[in-house]
Every structure is written in C-alpha cells, then in structure tokens.
C-alpha positions as CSV (number, residue, x, y, z in Angstrom):
1,M,0.0,0.2,0.2
2,S,1.1,3.5,-0.9
3,D,2.2,6.3,1.7
4,P,-0.7,8.7,1.7
5,R,1.7,11.4,2.1
6,S,3.7,10.7,-0.9
7,I,3.7,12.8,-4.2
8,S,2.2,10.5,-7.0
9,D,4.3,10.3,-10.5
10,L,1.6,12.2,-11.8
11,D,1.7,14.8,-9.2
12,K,5.4,15.4,-9.8
13,N,5.5,15.4,-13.5
14,R,2.4,18.2,-13.7
15,S,5.0,19.9,-10.9
16,L,8.0,19.5,-13.3
17,A,6.2,20.2,-16.7
18,A,5.1,23.6,-14.8
19,W,8.5,24.5,-13.9
20,L,9.5,23.7,-17.5
21,E,6.9,26.2,-18.6
22,W,7.8,28.9,-16.1
23,Q,11.5,28.4,-17.4
24,L,10.7,28.8,-21.1
25,R,8.6,32.2,-20.2
26,Q,11.6,33.2,-18.5
27,T,13.8,32.4,-21.6
28,R,11.6,33.9,-24.4
29,N,11.4,37.1,-22.3
30,R,15.0,37.4,-21.9
31,I,15.4,36.8,-26.1
32,R,12.6,39.5,-26.5
33,E,15.1,41.9,-24.5
34,L,18.0,41.0,-25.9
35,E,16.5,41.3,-29.3
36,I,15.5,44.5,-28.4
37,Q,18.9,45.9,-27.4
38,E,20.2,44.5,-30.5
39,Q,17.8,46.5,-32.6
40,Q,18.6,49.5,-30.3
41,K,22.6,48.9,-30.9
42,Q,22.1,48.7,-34.7
43,R,20.0,51.9,-34.4
44,R,22.9,54.0,-32.7
45,R,25.4,52.7,-34.8
46,K,23.6,53.4,-38.3
47,R,22.8,56.6,-36.5
48,A,26.1,56.8,-35.6
49,R,27.4,56.1,-39.5
50,A,25.0,58.8,-40.7
51,E,26.3,61.6,-38.4
52,Q,29.5,61.3,-39.7
53,S,28.7,61.0,-43.4
54,W,26.7,63.2,-45.9
55,K,24.5,63.2,-48.7
56,I,23.4,64.8,-52.1
57,Q,19.8,65.3,-52.8
58,P,19.5,65.3,-56.5
59,K,18.8,68.4,-58.5
60,R,15.1,69.0,-59.0
61,T,13.2,71.0,-61.6
62,G,14.0,75.1,-61.1
63,D,16.2,73.7,-57.6
64,T,19.8,73.3,-57.2
65,A,21.3,70.1,-55.8
66,M,21.9,70.2,-52.1
67,L,24.1,68.6,-49.6
68,H,23.4,67.6,-46.5
69,R,24.7,66.0,-43.3
70,G,23.9,62.3,-43.1
71,G,21.5,62.5,-40.3
72,C,19.6,65.6,-41.7
73,T,15.7,64.4,-41.9
74,L,15.4,66.8,-44.9
75,C,17.0,64.8,-47.2
76,P,15.9,60.9,-47.6
77,D,18.7,58.4,-47.1
78,M,19.7,57.6,-50.4
79,G,23.7,56.5,-49.6
80,F,26.1,58.2,-48.2
81,I,29.4,60.1,-49.1
82,N,32.5,60.4,-47.4
83,R,34.0,63.5,-46.0
84,Q,36.5,64.0,-49.1
85,E,33.2,63.8,-51.9
86,A,31.5,65.8,-49.8
87,I,34.3,68.6,-50.2
88,I,34.3,68.0,-53.9
89,A,30.7,68.2,-54.0
90,L,30.7,71.4,-52.0
91,A,32.9,72.8,-54.6
92,E,30.5,72.1,-57.5
93,P,28.4,75.5,-58.6
94,D,25.5,73.5,-58.9
95,I,25.5,72.2,-55.4
96,E,24.6,74.0,-52.1
97,P,24.9,72.9,-48.5
98,C,21.6,72.6,-46.6
99,Q,20.7,75.7,-45.0
100,I,19.5,73.6,-41.8
101,C,22.0,71.4,-41.1
102,N,24.9,72.9,-42.4
103,P,26.8,70.4,-44.1
104,Q,29.9,72.4,-44.5
105,T,30.5,72.7,-41.0
106,G,33.6,71.1,-40.3
107,L,34.6,70.2,-44.0
108,V,36.5,73.1,-44.7
C-alpha cells in the first residue's frame, strides 16, 4: 500500500511541467529583451554612421542639388558619401549646402 503522504508520479510530472513552462517563459522574455537591445544597438550604429557622413539631394526642376549631413531629415536616405566626396561636392557650382543642417561645418 502506498504512503498517503507521498506525491504521485502524475503530480510530480505536472509540477515538473509547470516549472519547465515557467523556465521557458523566462527564457523567451530574455530573448525578447536581448533582441530589443540588439535592434537599439544597430539603430545607434546606423545613426552614428549617418552623422559622420553626407548625402546629396538630387537636383529637382528649378532647384539646385543640395548637400546634407547624413542625419539630416530633410533629405531621405539615398546613400552616403564620405568627407572627401562632400568637399568635392561642395566645390561644385550646382550644389548648395543645406541651410538647416549646415553640412559645410567641419569640412573646410
């Protein structure tokens, strides 16, 4: 006859399953936190790269082309150019610097 105070195998396994489910939820939550941190880190890297770059807004009808800082929101991200290319672009007569982001600051 079994001891009435002992826990059955069924109850033991139910308890184990509940504990494992709790561990799995904790692990999934941690994975989500780490994914968010990774996304934030990638955004910071992208922003830092943009801040150290420049971009040229193509000429539109009646307008001149414009040189912008990489992080300037007035011009969509079209691809970045480096410092040397920005200096060359600024010397071109048909490219003007953006009056908002002042891309020429630190170039000359």
